[in-house]
N, C-alpha and C positions, 0 to 999 in steps of 0.2 A: 575976474581974470579968466575963468572957464569959458564964459560966453565969448570973450574977445578972441581966445585961442581958436574956438570952434569956427568962428566967422572967418578967421585967417586961414585955417587949414582947408575948409571945405571948398571955397572958390578955387583954390589951387588944385584940388583933386578933380574938380569938374572940367577943367580945361583939357583939351585933347592933348595927350602926351604920347611919348614914344613907347611902344609896347616892347619892353625889354625881354619878354618871354619868348620872342621869336628865335628859333635856332640860329639864324644868321646874326643875331645880336648877342650871342653867347660866346665871348672870346675865350672863356676859361674851360670850355668843355661842353658836351652835349646836354648835361643837366644843370650846369652852373649858369644862372642867368647873369649874375654880376658879383663882383667883389670890390667893395668901395671902402676907403678909409675916410673917416671924419675926424678932424682935429678941431676942437672948440666949435663944433657944429658946422664946420666948413668942409665941403668935399674936396679931397685931395685929387689932383689931376692924375690921369693914367689908370691902367688896370694892373695892379701888382699881383703876383702869385700869392696864394693864400698865406703861406708861411712868412713871406716877406711883409705882407700887410699886417700880420699879427706882430711881427717884430717891430715894425714901424710904430704901431700903436703903443706897445709896451715900453718903447724907448721914451715916449712922451710922458710916461708915469701918470696915467689916469686922466689925461686931458682929451682922450679920444677913444674911438671904438671902430671896429670893422663890421660891416654889414655884408653878409654873404647870402645871396638868394639862389635857391635851387628849385628846379621843376622836375618832379617825379624821378628822383635819382634811384639808381639801383644800389644794392648793398655794397658792391665793389666801388662804385663812384662816391659813395658817402663815407666809406671806411677811412679815407685819409683825413677828411674834415673831422670826423668823430674822434680820431686818435689825436689830432692836433689840439683840439679843445677839451679833450678828456670827457666826452659826453658819455652818459650812462648807457650801457648796452640795451636796457629795456626801452629807453626813450628813442634810441637809434632804430630799434626794431619797429616801434610804432610809427616813426617818421617815414620809414621806407615802405612798410606794408600798407599804411593808411587805414581807412575804414574804422576810425576811432570816434568815440563820442567826445564832445567838447569837455575839456578837463584842464586842470592845472596841477602839475607835479613838481616837487622840489627834489633835486638831486644835489646835495651838498650846496655849492654856491651857484647853481644853475637852475633857472626856471624853465620848465617845458610846458608850453601852452598849446592846446589843440583847439582850433576854431573851425566851424563848419561854414563854408561860403555857400550862398544860394544865388540862383539866377532865375528870373522869370522867363519861361519859354513862350515866345510870341506865337499866337495861333489866330487864324481868322475866325474860327468857331470852335467852341468847346464841345468835344465829342466824348464818347465812352472810352476812348483810348488816348485822349490827349495827354501829353506830358506838360504839366503846368510849372513844376518846380524842379530845377536841376541843381544838385548839390556837389560841392567839392570840399577840399580841406586845405587849411594852412596850419602848419606846425611852426612854432616859434621857440627857438632856444635863446634864452637871454642870460648873458653873463655880465660880469663887471666891465668887460671891454669888448664884447662881441654880441652881435645879433645874427642868428642863422634862421632864415625862413625857408621852409620846404613846402612847396605848393603842389597839390594834386587836383587834377581836373582841368578842363579846357577854358575855364573862365577865372576871374578873380586875380588878374595880373596886378602886381604891386608896382609896376613901373610908374604909372601916373602918381601914385601915392608917394613914391620916393622923390619924384620931381617936386611935388608940393611941399614935402618936408624940407628939401634942400633950399627952398625959398624962405625958410624960417630958421636960420642958423642959431638964433637964440634958444629956440625950443630944442633943436637937435643937440645943442650943447648940454642938455640935461642928461644925455646918455642913452643907453639901450632901452631903459624903461620908457622914454619918450617915444621910441619907435614902436614898442609893444603897445602903448596906448593908442598911437595913431592907427595901427593895424586893427585893433579891436574896434575902434571907433568907425573905421572904414567898413568893416564887416557888418556891424550893427546898422550903419546907415543903409547898406544894401538890403538888410532885412526890412527896413521901413519902405523902401521902394517896392519890394516884392509884395508886401502885404497890401499896399495901395493897389497894385495890379490885380491881386487875388480878389480884393473887394469888388472890382469891376466884374470879374467872372461870377461872383456870388450874386451881384445885382442882376446880371443877365439871366441867370438860372431862376432867380426868384420871379422875375417878370414872366419868364416862359411858363413856369409852373402855374401861375395864377391867371394865365391867358386862357382863351377859349379853345385853343387847338387840342387835338386828340392824341398827340404823341406822348402819352403818359408813361409808357414803358421806357421810351427813349429818355425822358426826363429823369427817371429813377436811376438809370445807368450812368447818366452824366453827373448826377448828384453824388453817387457813390464814388465815381472816379475823382471828383473834386475833393471829396472827403479824404480819400487816400493821399492825394497830393498835399492836402493841408496837414495830414499826419506827418508826411516827410518834412515839411517845413517846421512843424512843432518839434520833431526830433533834433533838428539842427539848432533851434533857438533855446528851448527850455533848459537843457543841461548847462548852458553857458552862464546861467545866473549864479551858480555856485563859484566858479572861478573868478568872475568879476567881483563878487562880494568879497572874496579873499583879497584880491588885488586892491580893492577900495578901502578895506578896513584893517587888514593884518599888516603889522609892521615888518618890513624886511629890508635888509641893506640894499637890495637891488631897486626897490621902489620907495623913494622918499615921500615925505608928506606932500610936497608940491605936486608930484605926479599922481598920488592917490586921489587928490581932489578931482582930477580929470577922469579917473576910472569911476568915481562915483557918478559923474555925469553920464558916462557910457552906460553904467548899470541902470540909471533912470530911463534911458532910452530903450534899453533891452526890456525893462519892465513894461513899458508902453507897448512894445511889439508883442510880448507874451499876452498881455491883456487883450490886444486885438485878435490874436489867434484863438484865444479862449472864447471870445465873442463870436468869431467866425464859426467855430466848432458848434457852439450852441445854436447859431442861426441856421447852419446847414442841417442840424438835427431837426429843427422846427420845420424847415422847408421840406425835408424828407417826410416827416409826419403829415404835413399838410398835403403833400402829393399823394401819399397813401390814402388819406381821408378822401381826397377828391376822386381817386380811383374807386373807392368803395361807394361813394355817392353816385358816380356814373354807372356803376354796375347795378345799384339799386334802382336807378331810373330806368335802365334797360330792362330789368326784370319786371318793373311795373308796366312798362309798355307791352312787353310780351304777355304778361298776365291779362292785361286789358283786352288785347286782341284775341287771346284764347277764350275769354268770357264772351266776346262778341260772336266769335265763330261757333261757340257752343250752342247758341240758339238755333241756327239752321241745322246744325248737326243733330240736335235732339229731335226737332220736328221731323226731319227727313228720316231719322232712325225709327221713329214711331210708325210713320206711314209706310216704311219699307218692310214691315213685318208680315204683310200679305194676309191678314186675318179677313174672314168673310164678313164679319159684322163690325165694321168701323164707321164712325160718323162721317157723313158727307162724301162717301166714296163714289156715289152715283150722281152727285150734284154737278151741274154743268160748270159752275164757277168755282169749284173747289180748288183747282190748281192756281188760278190767279189770286184767290183769297189767301191761300197758304203763303204764296210769295209776298203778298202785301203784309201779312202778319209778321213774316220774317224780317221784311225791310223795316217796318215800323219798330219792332222790338230791337233790332240791331242799331237803328238810329238813336233811339232813346238811351240805350246802354252807352253808345259812343259819346253822346252829349254829356251823360253823367260822368264818364271818365275824364272828359276834357275839362268839365267844370271843376273836378277835383285835382287837376294837374297830372293825371296819369298819362295823358296823351297830348 
């Protein structure tokens, strides 16, 4: 059943849908993306005011729910929604201010879930200042007859996801927990896409480090920047394991056994992402160490070359220094061929030393 549902949801999410986050498509206010009523998994036509939508759902006595989507609301804009649904002030503060770690909190009969969204930032070439991973947030309030999503950041629109779910009324009929599952699955799927793109960057850096070019300092700065961006991704992914584990294993009236099976599937995919990130981190450390070792080897080779040339130059320096002391009694001072003989001795000695260093790989 899990496999069939995932195959049904994902193709619908991949198709190009309407971006409901655009201000022109927000009929209920500057921050409200949409307010939709679902009865027995079927979307009800029209855009009802929030209070009327809630009243309509509750008149159906548990056969439906309302899904309200907001994008970066202010405290004043969110106050009415918070009062209508009795949301806890602490959760409301977190939803408005954002910058939260992934978590799952329970407030009476309401679940408050924080998810970190990630997006891979396209770039022609990875540099020491390249932004690789951009993060945002989705907060989800889940009650018995409502789902409220609060999105922060310029990416992660839920419009296409909403359209995909509406194509599966049987699944939507399972209630708000089905929407929460679809959102978490959607977010984790994007983690997989980002890790695949980051893998390409790591492969590129690895190729550059082990190539013969000399930009070693540039490689080090690029590796360090990629490691920082990978840490940003890790901060978004790793803390989500706890909330997903709770949703998959702990019994709660809002998440029945049927939906918990799907959360276990999402948790498995998150574990795969976490393992990939851990592997990336270890690989980047290894690449960094290899780069540092190559710099050390290059410096040693340069020092050997310098030392070899110093040794070669020492021969004529020594001979010229001896004969430059201007003593009266020195051998061969009056000999006609003393000058060319000294030059020949210097040339032969330097040639022999040069050949010795080349044979030993110093030059």
